[in-house]
C-alpha positions as protocol buffer text, in pm:
chain_id: "A"
residue {
  index: 1
  type: MET
  ca { x: 8 y: 0 z: 17 }
}
residue {
  index: 2
  type: LEU
  ca { x: 289 y: 239 z: 79 }
}
residue {
  index: 3
  type: LYS
  ca { x: 436 y: 178 z: -264 }
}
residue {
  index: 4
  type: GLY
  ca { x: 105 y: 251 z: -401 }
}
residue {
  index: 5
  type: ALA
  ca { x: 85 y: 589 z: -245 }
}
residue {
  index: 6
  type: TYR
  ca { x: 395 y: 715 z: -371 }
}
residue {
  index: 7
  type: VAL
  ca { x: 356 y: 580 z: -727 }
}
residue {
  index: 8
  type: ILE
  ca { x: 63 y: 750 z: -744 }
}
residue {
  index: 9
  type: LEU
  ca { x: 219 y: 1052 z: -656 }
}
residue {
  index: 10
  type: PHE
  ca { x: 475 y: 1040 z: -911 }
}
residue {
  index: 11
  type: PHE
  ca { x: 208 y: 936 z: -1147 }
}
residue {
  index: 12
  type: VAL
  ca { x: -13 y: 1261 z: -1053 }
}
residue {
  index: 13
  type: ALA
  ca { x: 314 y: 1479 z: -1087 }
}
residue {
  index: 14
  type: GLY
  ca { x: 391 y: 1358 z: -1448 }
}
residue {
  index: 15
  type: LEU
  ca { x: 1 y: 1399 z: -1534 }
}
residue {
  index: 16
  type: ASN
  ca { x: -35 y: 1719 z: -1380 }
}
residue {
  index: 17
  type: ILE
  ca { x: 259 y: 1884 z: -1555 }
}
residue {
  index: 18
  type: VAL
  ca { x: 218 y: 1724 z: -1885 }
}
residue {
  index: 19
  type: LEU
  ca { x: -171 y: 1813 z: -1894 }
}
residue {
  index: 20
  type: GLY
  ca { x: -57 y: 2166 z: -1745 }
}
residue {
  index: 21
  type: LEU
  ca { x: 169 y: 2258 z: -1982 }
}
residue {
  index: 22
  type: ILE
  ca { x: -41 y: 2148 z: -2290 }
}
residue {
  index: 23
  type: ALA
  ca { x: -357 y: 2344 z: -2134 }
}
residue {
  index: 24
  type: TYR
  ca { x: -137 y: 2652 z: -2083 }
}
residue {
  index: 25
  type: LEU
  ca { x: 84 y: 2660 z: -2382 }
}
residue {
  index: 26
  type: PHE
  ca { x: -192 y: 2568 z: -2632 }
}
residue {
  index: 27
  type: GLN
  ca { x: -504 y: 2679 z: -2463 }
}
residue {
  index: 28
  type: ALA
  ca { x: -666 y: 2348 z: -2462 }
}
residue {
  index: 29
  type: GLU
  ca { x: -1032 y: 2424 z: -2384 }
}
residue {
  index: 30
  type: ILE
  ca { x: -1102 y: 2069 z: -2308 }
}
residue {
  index: 31
  type: LEU
  ca { x: -818 y: 2086 z: -2057 }
}
residue {
  index: 32
  type: GLN
  ca { x: -900 y: 2408 z: -1909 }
}
residue {
  index: 33
  type: SER
  ca { x: -1256 y: 2288 z: -1874 }
}
residue {
  index: 34
  type: MET
  ca { x: -1132 y: 2004 z: -1619 }
}
residue {
  index: 35
  type: GLY
  ca { x: -918 y: 2311 z: -1455 }
}
residue {
  index: 36
  type: MET
  ca { x: -598 y: 2228 z: -1603 }
}
residue {
  index: 37
  type: GLY
  ca { x: -329 y: 2495 z: -1652 }
}
residue {
  index: 38
  type: PHE
  ca { x: -71 y: 2715 z: -1470 }
}
residue {
  index: 39
  type: TYR
  ca { x: -137 y: 2549 z: -1121 }
}
residue {
  index: 40
  type: SER
  ca { x: -137 y: 2199 z: -1237 }
}
residue {
  index: 41
  type: ILE
  ca { x: 230 y: 2252 z: -1340 }
}
residue {
  index: 42
  type: VAL
  ca { x: 301 y: 2417 z: -1007 }
}
residue {
  index: 43
  type: PHE
  ca { x: 125 y: 2130 z: -840 }
}
residue {
  index: 44
  type: GLY
  ca { x: 307 y: 1871 z: -1049 }
}
residue {
  index: 45
  type: VAL
  ca { x: 643 y: 2000 z: -950 }
}
residue {
  index: 46
  type: ILE
  ca { x: 547 y: 1972 z: -577 }
}
residue {
  index: 47
  type: PHE
  ca { x: 438 y: 1578 z: -605 }
}
residue {
  index: 48
  type: PRO
  ca { x: 759 y: 1405 z: -680 }
}
residue {
  index: 49
  type: VAL
  ca { x: 900 y: 1583 z: -385 }
}
residue {
  index: 50
  type: LEU
  ca { x: 632 y: 1457 z: -160 }
}
residue {
  index: 51
  type: GLY
  ca { x: 669 y: 1126 z: -336 }
}
residue {
  index: 52
  type: ARG
  ca { x: 1022 y: 1090 z: -208 }
}
residue {
  index: 53
  type: PHE
  ca { x: 955 y: 1183 z: 146 }
}
residue {
  index: 54
  type: VAL
  ca { x: 651 y: 930 z: 129 }
}
residue {
  index: 55
  type: ARG
  ca { x: 877 y: 646 z: -7 }
}
residue {
  index: 56
  type: ARG
  ca { x: 1136 y: 711 z: 287 }
}
residue {
  index: 57
  type: ARG
  ca { x: 765 y: 670 z: 516 }
}
residue {
  index: 58
  type: SER
  ca { x: 696 y: 1000 z: 579 }
}
residue {
  index: 59
  type: LEU
  ca { x: 353 y: 1032 z: 712 }
}
residue {
  index: 60
  type: ALA
  ca { x: 350 y: 1411 z: 726 }
}
residue {
  index: 61
  type: ALA
  ca { x: 433 y: 1445 z: 397 }
}
residue {
  index: 62
  type: LEU
  ca { x: 148 y: 1187 z: 262 }
}
residue {
  index: 63
  type: VAL
  ca { x: -89 y: 1422 z: 475 }
}
residue {
  index: 64
  type: ILE
  ca { x: 50 y: 1734 z: 282 }
}
residue {
  index: 65
  type: ALA
  ca { x: 22 y: 1545 z: -58 }
}
residue {
  index: 66
  type: ILE
  ca { x: -344 y: 1427 z: 21 }
}
residue {
  index: 67
  type: VAL
  ca { x: -419 y: 1779 z: 111 }
}
residue {
  index: 68
  type: ILE
  ca { x: -289 y: 1942 z: -163 }
}
residue {
  index: 69
  type: PHE
  ca { x: -436 y: 1713 z: -413 }
}
residue {
  index: 70
  type: ALA
  ca { x: -795 y: 1752 z: -240 }
}
residue {
  index: 71
  type: LEU
  ca { x: -745 y: 2146 z: -278 }
}
residue {
  index: 72
  type: ASP
  ca { x: -613 y: 2090 z: -633 }
}
residue {
  index: 73
  type: SER
  ca { x: -923 y: 1913 z: -690 }
}
residue {
  index: 74
  type: VAL
  ca { x: -1172 y: 2173 z: -548 }
}
residue {
  index: 75
  type: LEU
  ca { x: -947 y: 2459 z: -708 }
}
residue {
  index: 76
  type: SER
  ca { x: -1015 y: 2269 z: -1050 }
}
residue {
  index: 77
  type: LEU
  ca { x: -1363 y: 2264 z: -999 }
}
residue {
  index: 78
  type: VAL
  ca { x: -1409 y: 2648 z: -887 }
}
residue {
  index: 79
  type: LEU
  ca { x: -1175 y: 2767 z: -1162 }
}
residue {
  index: 80
  type: ALA
  ca { x: -1362 y: 2558 z: -1435 }
}
residue {
  index: 81
  type: GLY
  ca { x: -1670 y: 2730 z: -1296 }
}
residue {
  index: 82
  type: SER
  ca { x: -1558 y: 3068 z: -1279 }
}
residue {
  index: 83
  type: GLN
  ca { x: -1452 y: 3063 z: -1651 }
}
residue {
  index: 84
  type: GLY
  ca { x: -1806 y: 2933 z: -1771 }
}
residue {
  index: 85
  type: TYR
  ca { x: -1705 y: 2545 z: -1813 }
}
residue {
  index: 86
  type: THR
  ca { x: -1926 y: 2303 z: -1667 }
}
residue {
  index: 87
  type: SER
  ca { x: -1764 y: 2045 z: -1405 }
}
residue {
  index: 88
  type: ASN
  ca { x: -1590 y: 1721 z: -1556 }
}
residue {
  index: 89
  type: VAL
  ca { x: -1756 y: 1438 z: -1385 }
}
residue {
  index: 90
  type: VAL
  ca { x: -1508 y: 1198 z: -1509 }
}
residue {
  index: 91
  type: GLY
  ca { x: -1217 y: 1408 z: -1411 }
}
residue {
  index: 92
  type: MET
  ca { x: -1353 y: 1422 z: -1072 }
}
residue {
  index: 93
  type: VAL
  ca { x: -1405 y: 1044 z: -1037 }
}
residue {
  index: 94
  type: ALA
  ca { x: -1066 y: 984 z: -1151 }
}
residue {
  index: 95
  type: ARG
  ca { x: -926 y: 1233 z: -876 }
}
residue {
  index: 96
  type: ALA
  ca { x: -1120 y: 1025 z: -641 }
}
residue {
  index: 97
  type: PHE
  ca { x: -994 y: 715 z: -761 }
}
residue {
  index: 98
  type: LEU
  ca { x: -626 y: 854 z: -735 }
}
residue {
  index: 99
  type: LEU
  ca { x: -701 y: 977 z: -386 }
}
residue {
  index: 100
  type: LEU
  ca { x: -791 y: 646 z: -251 }
}
residue {
  index: 101
  type: PRO
  ca { x: -439 y: 443 z: -247 }
}
residue {
  index: 102
  type: MET
  ca { x: -297 y: 792 z: -104 }
}
residue {
  index: 103
  type: ILE
  ca { x: -516 y: 756 z: 185 }
}
residue {
  index: 104
  type: GLN
  ca { x: -455 y: 398 z: 238 }
}
residue {
  index: 105
  type: GLY
  ca { x: -85 y: 480 z: 249 }
}
residue {
  index: 106
  type: ILE
  ca { x: -127 y: 640 z: 603 }
}
residue {
  index: 107
  type: GLY
  ca { x: -249 y: 329 z: 716 }
}
residue {
  index: 108
  type: ALA
  ca { x: 46 y: 142 z: 555 }
}
residue {
  index: 109
  type: ILE
  ca { x: 305 y: 403 z: 707 }
}
residue {
  index: 110
  type: ARG
  ca { x: 129 y: 361 z: 1037 }
}
residue {
  index: 111
  type: ALA
  ca { x: 154 y: -20 z: 1025 }
}
residue {
  index: 112
  type: ILE
  ca { x: 501 y: -29 z: 935 }
}
residue {
  index: 113
  type: LYS
  ca { x: 598 y: 242 z: 1174 }
}
residue {
  index: 114
  type: LYS
  ca { x: 447 y: 29 z: 1443 }
}
residue {
  index: 115
  type: GLN
  ca { x: 684 y: -265 z: 1376 }
}
């Protein structure tokens, strides 16, 4: 479960950077409707750093990553709505599925530290 948590963080980092760059540089409307853009790139740069700490069993880094990811999800909805886009249900469901292994990683780190 711990490996799943930090692998998801690295995946989210890469996805945010790539999609954020495409949305920002090419003004890709479909990506912007999902809230992708400059802030996605910023979040994408933060996640691999947190992923490295999570890999080293840092509970604090994992909690920070979860909070940032959840805030990014909320901000994506707000940003999309403020720009007149409808919210993307598929994107939000995907974010929920990515969040689940991160949350499970909390239990994994706690279990490892108890041993």
